[in-house]
MARFI-340308 format. One record per residue (C-alpha): residue in one letter; x, y, z. Coordinates in steps of 0.25 Angstrom, whole numbers, plus 5000, padded with zeros to 4 digits. Layout:
MARFI-340308
AXYZ...
//
This chain:
MARFI-340308
M533159055566T534159135560L535559115561T536459235562V538059245557L538859315556V539659315541P541059435540D540659465527D539459505518E540059365509G539459295521V538159385523E537959335508A538359185510L537459165521S536359235515E535759125509L535759035521P534259025526M534059085542V535459135543Q535859285544A537259325541V537759445547R538959505542Y539959575554Q541159655552W542459615559G542759725570D541459785571P540459745580V539759625579P538459655573P536959635578E536559495575A537859435580A537059435593K536359325587A537459265577E537459115577V538759115566L539859175564I540759165551P542059245555G542859335544R544359345545H544459375557P545159285567A544359215576G545259275588D544359395586E543159335592L541859385587W541159255591R541259315605E540259415601L539159315595P538359265606N537559165597L538659115590K538558955586L539658935575V540759005568Q540858975554L542059005549L542559025533S543958975535A544158805535G545258815544A544558845560E545758855570D545759005574W544358965579V544258815583G544358835600K544058995601L542458975600P541458965611D541058825615G539658805606V540158875594L540458805581L541458825572S541358795557T542458785547C542358835530R542958705526G542558665512A542858805507H544458805504G544758685503G544758685488S545458805489T546658765497A546658645489E546858725478W547958795485V548658665490V548658605473A549158735469V550258745477L550658595475L550558615460S551558745461M552558665470Y552558535463R552558625448K553558715452L552658825450D553358925458V554758875452F554258935438A553459045444D554959085448A555459075434H554359145429R554659275437E556359255432R555759225418H556559095417W555958975409E556358835415R555858705414R555958625426S555058485430A554058505441E553358405450T551958365449L550858335459Q550358215451G550658075461Q550958155473H550458125486A549858215493L549658215508I548258285512V548258325527G546858375529A545658275525G544558385524D544058465515L545358555510G545858415509R544758345501Q545058475493L546358455490R546458295487R545258335477R546258425469L547558345473E547058215465P546758265451F548358295451D548658155455V549058185468R548858055478C547958135489T548258055505M547158145514V547458145530G546458185540M546758205555S545958055556A546057945546R544757905540D544257855525G545457905517V545958005523H547357975534G547458035547V548558115551A548958015560E549757935547L550258065543P551858015546E551557905538L550857975525L551858105524P552858015518H552257965507H551558105501D552258225494I551158315496V550558365511V549558455512L548958515524M547458525525V547158525539P546658605551L547458685561T547158615574S548058555585R548358435579T548658495563R549458605570G551058565568M550558455562V551558465549D552858475557A554358415554E553958255557F552658275548L553658355538A554658235538A553858155534M553558205521P554358155509D555358235504G554858345493A553458335498V552758455500L551858505510V550458585509N549858675521A548558715516A548058705532R548658795542G549958835545P550158785559V549858655553V551458655549R552658655559T553358785551D554658745556A554658605551L554158655537L555158745535A556258645539E555858535527L555558655517T557058705521A557658575519G556958565506R556258435509L554958465509R553958565500A552758665506A551658735502L550958815512D549758915512V549858915529T551058955538D551358955553P551459045554E550459125545P550559215541L552059195537P553059305540A553859375531D555159315537H554659165539P555759055533L554458985526W554459115515H555859045511A555558905512P555958815500G554758715495L553758805501L552558865493L551858965501T550359025501P549959135511H548659055517V547959055505G547358915502G545858965502A546059125498V545359095484A544359165477G542959115482V543359065497R542559175502R541259105496R541458965497S541859005512Y540459055515A539758935507V540458855516A540058935530A538758965522A538558815523E539058795537I538158885544A536658845535R537258715542Y537158775555A535858865553G535358745549G535558665561E536758575557L538258595561P539158655550D540058565542N541158625546I541158645562V542658615569H542458525578G543658545590E544958565580Y544158525568
//
């Protein structure tokens, strides 16, 4: 029996073309759904939000396979019995690379030297180094593991934190004891009711003076007002790829906060990302077509 999968672009059709017993059907957002939608069991959404509810037009839908690692826009919005799978594993490397890039920029004062370059001003300055820093990686999934693998060659000592403790991983309940002993705190957690607002005034106050907070997760994981207070006081530094609100309004005070390196949610926006996403999606769909559950199934709030 052939498994029908709705895909949003020709790249998706090509990615699934070699899967046996899988028919990839192209759909165009905004156009009527193709006739094959009546028997489609799998939907790969495009860039449209979950609120558009294309799934309502798919009576035989059993699985939504995302091309993103985050699932907060979809959790709790699908009918009972419809599985939800993420693209975990496709974006970890590029996101970890972004974290290393911003940390190197901050510690080696590349922004200061870039300003001097524009002003044609030659002045040698001493900088900090990543060597010997202690990094607390909050989120011990694929992203966290990818980051640890990249930081350790810089002689950064990494501590992993997950939602629950396990071998080699501390639990979030231990954060109050861990935060004062780390120079860098990197957020790589999904956005759920447990992580929303996790980084509040108390969390930030536990970080040592001069420490760097890096948010590669989602904006609402951090209480923006609390972070602004610490940045304005000059006690902490931060690198943010995500913000709350997002996109950041032009008049928002974060734009002018001292000690902040800000990028517009581009941690995973690199060449080849679509190809890597579809490779993971194809593997997940192959498992489903073979009668297995996909590896990246979202359970509850995941």
